[in-house]
C-alpha positions in Angstrom: 14.7 -22.0 -4.9 14.3 -18.6 -6.3 10.7 -17.7 -7.1 11.8 -14.3 -8.2 8.7 -13.6 -10.3 6.7 -13.0 -7.2 8.4 -9.6 -6.7 6.6 -8.1 -9.6 4.3 -5.2 -8.8 0.8 -6.6 -8.3 -1.5 -4.0 -6.7 -4.0 -6.5 -5.3 -1.4 -8.4 -3.3 -0.7 -7.3 0.3 3.0 -6.9 0.6 5.6 -5.5 3.0 9.3 -4.9 2.0 11.6 -4.8 5.1 15.4 -4.2 5.3 16.8 -7.4 6.7 18.8 -5.6 9.3 16.0 -3.3 10.5 15.9 -3.8 14.3 12.1 -3.9 14.3 11.9 -6.3 11.3 10.6 -9.3 13.4 7.8 -7.2 14.7 6.9 -6.0 11.2 6.8 -9.6 10.0 4.6 -10.6 13.0 2.2 -7.7 12.3 1.9 -8.5 8.6 1.3 -12.2 9.3 -1.5 -11.1 11.7 -3.1 -9.2 8.8 -3.1 -12.2 6.6 -4.1 -15.2 8.8 -7.8 -16.2 8.6 -9.9 -16.2 11.7 -10.2 -19.7 13.2 -6.7 -21.0 12.0 -5.7 -23.9 14.3 -2.3 -24.9 12.9 0.5 -23.1 11.1 2.9 -24.8 8.7 6.3 -23.4 7.6 7.8 -24.6 4.4 11.5 -23.7 4.5 12.3 -24.2 0.8 15.9 -24.4 -0.5 19.2 -26.3 -0.5 21.6 -26.7 2.4 24.4 -27.1 -0.2 24.3 -23.6 -1.8 24.8 -20.6 0.4 22.4 -18.3 -1.5 19.6 -21.0 -1.4 19.9 -22.0 2.2 17.6 -19.3 3.7 14.6 -21.6 4.0 16.4 -24.5 5.6 18.0 -22.1 8.1 14.6 -20.8 9.1 13.3 -24.3 9.4 16.1 -25.3 11.7 15.6 -22.3 13.9 11.9 -23.1 14.3 12.3 -26.8 14.7 10.4 -28.2 17.7 9.0 -24.8 18.6 5.3 -24.8 19.6 4.7 -28.4 18.6 1.0 -28.3 19.2 0.5 -25.4 16.7 3.5 -25.2 14.4 4.9 -27.8 11.9 8.1 -27.2 9.9 9.0 -28.8 6.6 12.5 -28.1 5.4 15.6 -27.7 7.5 19.4 -27.9 7.2 19.3 -31.6 8.1 16.3 -32.4 5.9 16.1 -29.6 3.2 13.0 -29.1 1.1 14.8 -28.7 -2.2 14.1 -29.6 -5.9 14.6 -33.3 -5.3 12.7 -33.7 -2.0 9.9 -31.1 -2.5 7.3 -33.3 -4.3 8.1 -36.6 -2.4 7.9 -34.8 1.0 4.6 -32.9 0.3 2.7 -35.0 -2.2 1.5 -37.5 0.4 0.7 -34.9 3.0 -2.9 -33.6 3.4 -3.3 -30.4 5.3 -6.0 -30.3 7.9 -8.8 -27.8 7.7 -8.1 -24.4 9.3 -4.4 -24.6 8.5 -2.2 -21.7 7.4 1.0 -22.2 5.3 4.0 -19.8 5.3 6.5 -20.5 2.5 10.1 -19.3 3.0 12.5 -19.0 0.1 15.4 -17.1 -1.3 14.7 -14.9 -4.3 16.3 -12.8 -7.0 14.9 -9.3 -7.2 15.3 -5.7 -8.3 18.6 -4.1 -7.2 16.8 -1.7 -4.9 15.3 -4.6 -3.0 18.5 -6.7 -2.5 19.1 -7.5 1.2 15.4 -7.0 1.9 12.7 -9.3 3.2 9.3 -9.4 1.4 6.2 -10.6 3.2 3.3 -11.1 0.9 0.0 -12.9 0.6 -0.5 -15.8 -1.8 1.5 -18.8 -2.9 4.9 -18.9 -4.5 6.2 -21.2 -7.3 9.4 -22.7 -5.9 12.3 -22.9 -8.3 10.6 -20.9 -11.2 13.5 -18.4 -11.1 15.8 -21.3 -12.0 13.5 -22.9 -14.6 12.1 -25.6 -12.4 8.4 -26.6 -12.5 7.2 -27.4 -9.0 3.7 -27.1 -7.4 2.7 -23.8 -5.8 2.8 -23.6 -2.1 1.8 -21.2 0.7 -1.1 -19.1 1.8 1.6 -16.4 2.2 5.3 -16.2 1.8 8.4 -14.5 3.3 11.1 -14.1 0.7 14.7 -13.0 1.2 16.1 -11.0 -1.7 19.7 -12.3 -1.7 20.8 -11.2 -5.2 19.9 -8.9 -8.0 17.8 -10.5 -10.8 20.6 -10.6 -13.2 21.6 -13.8 -15.1 25.3 -12.8 -15.0 25.2 -13.0 -11.2 23.6 -16.5 -10.8 27.0 -18.2 -10.1 27.2 -15.9 -7.1 24.6 -18.1 -5.4 27.4 -20.4 -4.2 29.4 -17.6 -2.7 26.6 -15.5 -1.1 27.6 -14.2 2.3 26.5 -16.8 4.8 26.2 -14.2 7.5 23.6 -12.3 5.4 21.6 -15.5 5.0 21.8 -16.5 8.7 20.9 -13.0 9.8 17.9 -13.0 7.4 16.9 -16.4 8.7 17.1 -15.3 12.4 14.9 -12.2 11.6 12.3 -14.3 9.7 12.3 -17.0 12.4 11.9 -14.5 15.2 9.0 -12.8 13.4 7.2 -16.1 12.8 7.8 -17.3 16.3 6.5 -14.0 17.8 3.5 -14.4 15.6 2.8 -18.0 16.7 3.4 -17.2 20.3 1.0 -14.3 20.3 -1.7 -15.9 18.1 -2.0 -19.0 20.1 -1.5 -17.1 23.4 1.7 -18.8 24.7 3.3 -17.2 27.8 5.4 -14.2 27.0 8.5 -15.9 28.5 8.2 -18.8 26.0 11.5 -19.0 24.0 11.1 -17.8 20.5 13.9 -19.8 18.7 15.2 -23.3 18.8 18.7 -23.7 20.3 19.7 -26.3 17.8 22.2 -24.1 15.9 
């Protein structure tokens, strides 16, 4: 839901900017997540934020669907194409849920950003404020985030959200989901032949 303010330069924040079509992007995502996760983490939550009705805002739900039912003992997903975590469902879905100790939350969202970062993935520590880029006031979420820069931060382009190339969104989603899955598989020491994506799509 476009937390584009999180792309501002903040020197204290650990951040990686990765081209979405970089062949090694899933490995870069995995490596950066390893640098952020606290020792002793026992469960990982992925919040796939966004709407399944708007192409440019569907990145989070796509990632959630790709990771659904993967590693059920160690990974829980909120937000999918079937049950999106959007402006209407965000608070009702999460307000009654209490995270256990030793949890780590990865927030996924589409964002607006500088022209030079369009079509990039941004992995960074810290929470995001979902929907702030569209004037919404929702609670912060995430110990870290993976953001897909789908459009330039330009008010004149906001109507393009409905017509954003769905292949771009899906390719970004696959890259992010693969990176998270590789991370979870290695962190919790699953067998190397464990599938890394759901076959639901």
